[in-house]
C-alpha positions in Angstrom: 8.6 12.3 -0.8 10.4 10.4 -3.5 8.7 10.8 -6.9 9.6 7.2 -7.9 7.4 5.6 -5.3 3.7 5.4 -4.5 2.4 5.0 -1.0 -0.1 2.1 -1.3 -0.8 1.4 2.4 0.2 1.8 6.0 1.3 -1.0 8.3 -0.5 -0.2 11.5 1.4 -2.3 14.1 4.8 -1.1 12.9 3.4 2.4 12.1 5.2 2.4 8.7 4.1 3.3 5.2 4.1 0.6 2.4 5.6 1.9 -0.9 5.5 0.6 -4.4 8.5 1.7 -6.4 8.8 2.3 -10.1 11.0 -0.9 -10.4 8.2 -3.0 -8.9 9.7 -3.4 -5.4 7.5 -3.2 -2.3 9.1 -1.6 0.7 7.9 -1.3 4.3 10.6 -0.3 6.8 13.5 -2.7 6.4 11.3 -5.3 4.6 11.6 -5.4 0.8 9.8 -7.6 -1.7 11.5 -8.3 -4.9 10.0 -11.7 -5.8 8.6 -13.2 -9.0 5.8 -10.6 -9.4 8.2 -7.6 -9.6 7.6 -7.0 -13.4 3.9 -7.0 -12.9 4.2 -4.7 -9.9 6.2 -2.3 -12.1 3.4 -2.3 -14.7 0.9 -1.6 -11.9 3.0 1.4 -10.8 2.8 2.8 -14.4 -1.0 2.2 -14.5 -1.5 4.0 -11.1 0.9 6.8 -12.2 -1.0 7.3 -15.4 -4.4 7.3 -13.6 -3.5 9.6 -10.8 -1.3 12.0 -12.8 0.4 13.9 -10.0 0.3 17.7 -10.2 3.9 18.1 -9.0 6.9 16.0 -10.3 8.6 16.5 -6.9 6.1 14.9 -4.6 5.1 11.3 -4.7 1.7 9.8 -4.9 -0.3 8.6 -2.0 -3.2 6.2 -2.8 -3.2 4.5 0.6 -6.6 6.0 1.5 -8.3 5.2 -1.8 -11.4 2.9 -1.6 -13.8 1.3 -4.0 -16.9 3.3 -4.7 -20.3 2.1 -5.8 -23.5 3.9 -6.8 -25.1 3.7 -3.3 -21.9 5.1 -1.6 -21.7 7.9 -4.1 -25.3 8.8 -3.6 -25.0 8.8 0.2 -21.7 10.7 0.3 -22.1 13.2 -2.5 -25.9 13.7 -3.0 -27.9 12.7 0.1 -25.6 14.0 2.9 -25.0 17.5 1.4 -28.5 17.3 -0.2 -27.5 18.1 -3.8 -29.4 17.1 -6.9 -26.4 15.8 -8.8 -22.7 15.2 -8.8 -20.3 16.7 -11.3 -18.4 14.8 -13.9 -15.0 15.6 -12.4 -16.1 14.2 -9.1 -17.3 11.0 -10.7 -14.1 10.7 -12.6 -12.1 11.1 -9.4 -14.2 8.4 -7.7 -13.8 6.1 -10.7 -10.0 6.5 -10.6 -10.0 5.8 -6.8 -12.0 2.6 -7.5 -9.7 1.5 -10.3 -6.5 2.1 -8.3 -8.0 0.3 -5.2 -8.9 -2.8 -7.3 -5.5 -3.0 -9.0 -3.8 -2.9 -5.6 -5.9 -5.7 -4.0 -3.7 -8.5 -5.5 -0.5 -6.6 -4.6 -1.6 -6.3 -1.0 -2.3 -10.1 -0.9 1.1 -10.9 -2.3 2.7 -8.5 0.3 0.8 -10.3 3.2 1.7 -13.8 2.0 5.4 -12.9 1.4 5.7 -11.2 4.8 4.2 -14.3 6.5 6.4 -16.7 4.6 9.6 -14.7 5.4 8.6 -14.4 9.0 7.8 -18.1 9.3 11.2 -19.0 7.7 13.1 -16.6 10.0 11.2 -17.6 13.1 11.6 -21.4 12.6 15.4 -21.0 11.9 16.0 -18.7 15.0 16.9 -19.8 18.5 13.8 -19.5 20.6 15.9 -17.8 23.4 17.2 -15.1 21.1 15.7 -11.8 22.2 15.9 -10.4 18.7 13.7 -13.1 17.2 10.7 -11.6 15.3 7.8 -12.8 17.4 5.2 -11.4 14.9 5.3 -10.9 11.1 5.3 -7.1 11.4 8.5 -7.3 13.4 10.3 -7.8 10.0 9.6 -4.2 9.2 11.4 -2.7 12.2 15.0 -1.7 12.4 17.2 -3.3 15.2 17.1 -0.1 17.1 13.3 0.0 17.3 13.2 -3.7 18.2 15.1 -3.0 21.4 12.5 -0.4 22.5 9.6 -2.9 22.4 
């Protein structure tokens, strides 16, 4: 995995990862976002990188499975289920970081969805309806021409 990218999600229909690069670009398959928020996304990359602090400089960071934690979820997952009296400070710090990263990615995911929809709509309306390679769904923008033929 490239050390200059962070996996922030997974596009289920196309079965492709969504990456945030150090320069602020969002990439999923052959789709690439490099719009007006690219400088902000680059700063978000730095924030995530500083929070997660990867152990190895070779492998990239995967925050795609991070979720927001609240007191009730922490209690249920870490205290009630395993029936412990308390949770350690390191575990709480890890959960806090997961929540921070998740919250900072929410606006990026929204921009990603809106941009994909806008690009798809533009391409779909400009295409000939009889063209077999026309992207029928937004996620078709992520696929390469070879994979489009197989569907």
